[in-house]
ROBA-864762 format. One line per 8 residues: number of its first residue (from 0); for each residue x, y, z of C-alpha. Coordinates in nm, 2 decimals. Layout:
% residues N
NUM> X:Y:Z ~ ...
//
This chain:
% residues 78
0> 11.97:12.88:10.51 ~ 11.71:13.13:10.62 ~ 11.42:12.99:10.82 ~ 11.12:13.15:11.00 ~ 11.11:12.89:11.27 ~ 11.08:13.03:11.62 ~ 11.06:12.69:11.80 ~ 10.69:12.72:11.87
8> 10.58:12.42:11.66 ~ 10.20:12.37:11.68 ~ 9.98:12.32:11.38 ~ 9.65:12.50:11.39 ~ 9.38:12.24:11.30 ~ 9.16:12.48:11.12 ~ 9.41:12.65:10.89 ~ 9.69:12.40:10.88
16> 9.95:12.67:10.96 ~ 10.21:12.64:11.23 ~ 10.12:12.89:11.50 ~ 10.49:12.98:11.55 ~ 10.60:13.05:11.19 ~ 10.29:13.03:10.97 ~ 10.42:12.75:10.74 ~ 10.22:12.44:10.65
24> 10.34:12.09:10.75 ~ 10.44:12.03:10.38 ~ 10.64:12.35:10.37 ~ 10.82:12.27:10.69 ~ 10.90:11.92:10.57 ~ 11.03:12.04:10.23 ~ 11.20:12.36:10.36 ~ 11.56:12.24:10.29
32> 11.46:12.13:9.94 ~ 11.33:12.47:9.83 ~ 11.55:12.72:9.65 ~ 11.63:13.05:9.82 ~ 11.37:13.22:9.59 ~ 11.10:12.97:9.69 ~ 11.17:13.02:10.06 ~ 11.17:13.40:10.02
40> 10.84:13.38:9.84 ~ 10.68:13.17:10.12 ~ 10.83:13.39:10.39 ~ 10.68:13.70:10.23 ~ 10.33:13.57:10.31 ~ 10.38:13.43:10.66 ~ 10.29:13.73:10.86 ~ 9.96:13.75:10.67
48> 9.89:13.39:10.75 ~ 9.98:13.43:11.12 ~ 9.74:13.73:11.14 ~ 9.45:13.50:11.04 ~ 9.51:13.26:11.33 ~ 9.31:13.26:11.65 ~ 9.57:13.33:11.91 ~ 9.55:13.11:12.21
56> 9.73:13.20:12.53 ~ 10.05:12.99:12.55 ~ 10.17:12.82:12.86 ~ 10.50:12.95:13.00 ~ 10.77:12.69:12.96 ~ 11.04:12.64:13.22 ~ 11.30:12.79:12.98 ~ 11.08:13.10:12.93
64> 11.03:13.14:13.31 ~ 11.40:13.11:13.38 ~ 11.49:13.36:13.11 ~ 11.23:13.60:13.25 ~ 11.37:13.56:13.60 ~ 11.72:13.63:13.47 ~ 11.60:13.94:13.28 ~ 11.40:14.08:13.58
72> 11.57:13.98:13.90 ~ 11.38:14.05:14.22 ~ 11.51:14.31:14.46 ~ 11.68:14.17:14.76 ~ 11.75:13.83:14.60 ~ 12.09:13.69:14.69
//
């Protein structure tokens, strides 16, 4: 099943959209119940929704920091 989820789940209080994927709580909850056509229709408008959100700087999670360290090792590290 196709899903726009990027594991950044935070609902914007003003718009009601998830700041990660752009879906509403209701859409997220019913996602597996929608047909492929319904999911595709919702997904077609998600980028437009995300573009309307005020972007807040995100904290760097431990997982992100570790991935960054692996991707960009410091010179001289053992």
